N, C-alpha and C positions, 0 to 999 in steps of 0.2 A: 247148195251147202257152202257156208262161208269158210274162210281159211282156217279159223280157229277150230271149228267143229271138225273139219277134215283132219287136222293135226291130232286132235284128241282121239278120233276114230282110229287113226294109224297107230297111235301109242297103245290103245286098248287091244289092237290086233296083235301086237307084239308085247304083251303085258309083262311076261317074265323078264325079257331082255331090258325092257324099259325100267322095271323095278330094280334090276341089278345096277343099271346106270345111275338111277337116283340114289341108291344106297352108296355107290362109290363116291359120288359128289358129296352127299350128306356126311359120310364118315370123314372125308378130307376136311370139309368145312368145320365140322364139330371138333376135330383134333386141333386145328389152327385156332379156333375160338377159345378152346379150353387152355391152350398154351398161352394165348394173349392175356386171358384173365388171370392165369397163374402168375405170369411175369409182372403184370401191373400190381397184383395183390402183394407180391413179395417186395416190390419197390416201395409201395405205400406202407406196408407193415414195417419195413426196415426204418423208414423215416419216422413213423409214429412210435417205434419201439422204445426210444430212450427219452422222449420228451425234451425238457429244457436242460437236461444234465449233459453238458458238453464235455465233461471230464469225469473219469472214474479212476479211483485209486485202489490198488489191490496188491497182492503178492506178485513178485516177479515171475514171469513166465510168458505165455502167449497172450498178446493183447486181445486177439480175437476171442480166445477162450474166456478171458476176463469179462469182456463186453457181453458175449452171448449168455454167460451164466448170470451176470448181474441184471441185465435188462430183459432178456428173452427166456430166462430160466431153462436154458439148454446146457447139458453137460455138467461137469463138475467144476468147482471153483479152483483157481490157481493156488490157493492156500490161504493162510490167515496173516493178518498184520496187527501190530500193537494198537490197542484202542486209543492211544495217545495221538495217533495220526489224525483222528477226527478233530481233536482240539487244535492241532496245528493247522488244519485246513480252515476251520472256522475262524481262527485268529487272523487269517490272511485278509488284507484289505480288498483284494480283488475277488473275493468270494461272496456271493449273495446268500446262497443256501448250501448246506452240506449235511448229508444224512449217512449215518453208519448203517451197514447191512450185515446181517449174519445169516448164513445158509449152511446146509449140510444134512438136514433132515427132510423126511418126506412123510406124507400121509396118503396111503394107497397110490403111490406113484406120483403124486402132486407135491412140488417142493414147498417146504415150510420156510418162509422168509421173515426174518426179524428186521423191523425197520420202524422208525419214528412215524406215528400216524399222521404227522404234519406233512409227510411225503405226498399223501394223496391230495391235500389242498394245494401244494406247490405244483404238482404235475397236472391235476385234472380240474383245478378250481373248486369252487364251492358247490359240489354236486351232492345231491341227497343219496343216501344208501337205498338199495332196494328194500332192505328190511333191517331193523335193529340199529346199532350204533357202533362206532369205532371202539377198538380195544383201549383200555386205560391202565390195566395192570397186568403183571406177569400171569400167564395162563389163559388170558383172554385172546380171542382170535377172530378175524373176519376172513371170509372165504370169497374167492372170485366167483363170478356168476357161472362160469363153465364148471367149476368144481362143485358148486352147490347143486347144479342141475344133474351132473353126472353121478354124484354120490348121494343125492337126495338129502342134503343137509339143510337144517333149519335153525333159526335162532334158538339157543338153549341146548342144542345137542352138544354132547361131549365126545372126545376121541383122544387116542394116544398116537404119538408119532413114532417113526422108526428112523434109525440112523442110516445115513447114506442117501445118494441120489441114483444109484444103479438100479435099473429096472430088473425084475425077475426074468430069468431066461437068457441073460447076457452071458457070454463065455469069457473065461479068464485064462490068462497064460499060466504056465506051470509055476513061474516065479510068484505070481500073484496068489496062486493056490497055496504055495508053501508059506507065504507070509500070512495068508488067511488062517491056516492051521496053527501057525506059531502063535498067533494072537487070539486063539479061540476063547480062552478064558476071559481075556479083556473084552471081547465081543459080547460074551454072555453077560458080563457086568453092565456094559452099555445098554444092552437090550432090556435088562432089568430096570435100569434107571429111566429109560424111555417109557416103559410100561407103568412106572410109578408117577409119571408126570402127566396130568390130565389137562387137556385144552377144552375150553368152553366157547362155543360160537356165540359171539355177541352181535354179529352183523353180517349181511350179505351185500357185497359190492354190486353196483349197477353194471350192466353190460358196457364195458369200456372199449371193446374191440381192439385190445392190445394183449400182449402175453400175460399181463396181470390178471386176466380173466381165469387163468389156469394155475393159480397159486394160492397158498394159504398164508395169511399175514398175521404176525403177532409182534410182541415187543422184542427189542434188540437183545435183551438179557435172557431170552428163553433158553439159549444154548448154555449159558452160564448156570442157569437154575437147574437144567436137566443134568448137567455133569458136575454140579456143585463146585464150580470154579471160583477162585478168589484171587484178588490182587493182580499180579502180573500175568497170571494164567488166563485172564480174561482178554480174549482177542476178538477181532471182528474180521469179516470176510472182505468187505469193500467199503469205500466211501463214495457216495454219489455227489457230485459237485455241480451246482448251478452257478457259474461265474457271473460276476456283475459286468465284466467286459471280456472281450477276447484276449486282451493284453493280460488281464488278471489270470485267465486260464493258462496262458503261456508261462507266466512267471511262477505260478504254483507248480506247474509240470517241471520246470527247470529246477525248482527247489527240492522236490520230493523224488523225482525219477532217479532210480538207481541207488538211493540211500537206504541202508539197513534192510535190504531185501524187499523194498517197496518200488512199485512202478506206477506211473501216472500215464494214462492213455487217453488220447482224443477219441471220444465215442464215435463221432462221424467218420473218422478215418478207418476205424476197425470195421464199422458197418459197411463202408464203401468197399473195403477189401472183400467182404463176404458177397456183396452184390455183384462185384466184378467177377468173382469166381463163378457165380451162378450164370452170369452173362456168357462166360466162356463155354459153359456147358450148354447154354441155350443155343449156341451156334450149331452144335450137332443136331439139336432138335429141329432147327430151321432147315438144315439139309434134309432131314427125314421128311419134314413137311413139304419141301420142294419135290421130293420123289413122289409123295402121295398126290400132289397136284398134277405131276406129269402122268401118273397112272390114271387119275380121273379123266384127264384130257384124252388119253388114249382110249379109255372106255367109251367116252362120248363119241369119238371118231369112229370106232369100230361099230358101235350101235347104229350110227347114221349111215355108214357104208353098207351095212347089212340091210338097213331099211331101203336105201336107194336101189340095191340089187333086187330086192323083193318087189319093188313098186315101179320098176322100169317100164313095164307094159302099161300100168295105170297112168304113168306120166305121159307116155306116148299117146294114149287115148285122149287125155286131157288136151294135149297140144292139137290133135286132129279135130277136136271139137271146138277149137278156136281160142282156147286159153293161152294167154301170152307166156313167153318164157319166164317172165318175172313171177307169175303165179306158181309155176312148178318150182322155181327157185325158192320162193318164200315158204312153200310147203315144208321143205326140209329145214329151212332156217327156223321157222316157228316151232317145229317139232323139237329141234335141238334146244331152243330157248325155253320151252315149257319144261323139258327134263332138267335143264340147268337151274331154272328158278325154283322148281319143286325141290331139287336137291339142296339148293342154297337155303331155302326156308327151313327144311327139315334139319339141316346141319346147324343152323343158328339155334334152333330149339333144342337139339340134342346136346350141343356144347354147353348151353346155359343150364340144362337139366343135370348134366354131369358135374358141373361146378357146384350146383346145389347139393348133390349127393356126396361129393368129396370134401366139401368145405369143413365139416366137423372133423374128419379124419386128419386133414392137413393141420387144422388148428390144434388138435390134441397132440400132434407130434412136433410141430415147429412154431406154434403160436402165431401163425399167419392164416388169416381167414379170407378165403376167396369170396368176392362179392358177385353172386350169380346174376344180379340185376344190373351190373355195370355195363354201359355201352360206351365204348371209347372210339377214338379215331381209327383204330385197327379194323373195326367192323365195316367202315366205309371202304377201306382198301380191300378187305376180304370180299365184299360184295362186288366191287368193281372188277377185281381180278378174276373172280369166278365167272361173271357174265362175259368178260372179254375172252376167257379161255373157251367157254361154251360156244360163243359166237364164232371164234376162229375154227374150232373143231367142226362146227356145222357148215362153214363155208366151203370146205374142201369137197365133200360129196355133192353139195348143192351146185357148186360151180361145174362139176363134172357132168351132171345131168343138164345143166343150163346150156352147155356147148353142143350137146348132141342134137341131130336133126330129128323131128317128130317121127318120120318113117323108120329111121334107124332105131329109135327108142321102142317103137311098137314091134318091129321085126325081132328085136333082141328078146 
């Protein structure tokens, strides 16, 4: 019987303990793989989230909130700004493109975003729609691929929006509840105005793999039409700026930031702050991953120590029959490596399968889609580390049996 066959027989003899060892290794590897894919997807999604728009102008408040709402469609806007800010941005010599955005409504939980249709050409280039055409007049809308798939929308369908971006089931403070009751009549009037404004789907966007997949887009003036606003009452939520140069972005920020309740924020800086905050949280996850690795190593060690104890007499008999010390030594090493490699393979498979199952949930909540088919440099480190730990855990009981005399092994 060759070494590999003997190791497999020994594993089958202790099938339950071997299964637990493989499960421990596989669960640890799957956890680390899933964490690695999530971290890479967040970083890539953050970089792709704002496209060429390095500057965003909005109402004063949190820069992070402004950027997340404008580009990632997360949370509420910081407020509204005068529509004249768009003209001021476009007249600046350092600006290549500038687009006004209006938000504040939703359709079945998906944000309704008003923006010039030229935005899609500037950000995504000349890409064909999945179906239909872009909107051209008030009341027409195109929907992101995720929205269309989730709600079953097609070109020609009609729908009505609802005011606000707060999802159902969220809790409110006592002060917010009081304000809500105080403005109940106004809310009923707004609801009536939304029910009277009908959107018609003119197109379905292709899959862009950005937060825009989970939004409904229409003309900038949709909010003005819904609420019948005129003149100075017409405000916008934000202005997306693609500067012609970095100096142009800096000059425009200096000009507008802090004037008349307006702020101008560098998009990359706000996104970096969010990613850094996530990295801080990921350190805790890395500590937990390290503990899982330690537990997996202990599991391998205990499994092989138990195996060595059970097969002491077998090892002594092999030595008396003339098998060298190295053969007995390699028996336990090969058994440990078979368990380690099996757990490693199952962990890789389970980690990528979990990413496949969770990617739509994460995308629906945060606009970040995990790529379950991504293989990065972390995979090589995970494989190398797992094999090294498995080998180290195998060496301890193997070395113990290697040092014993054959007669002592047999008598024990």
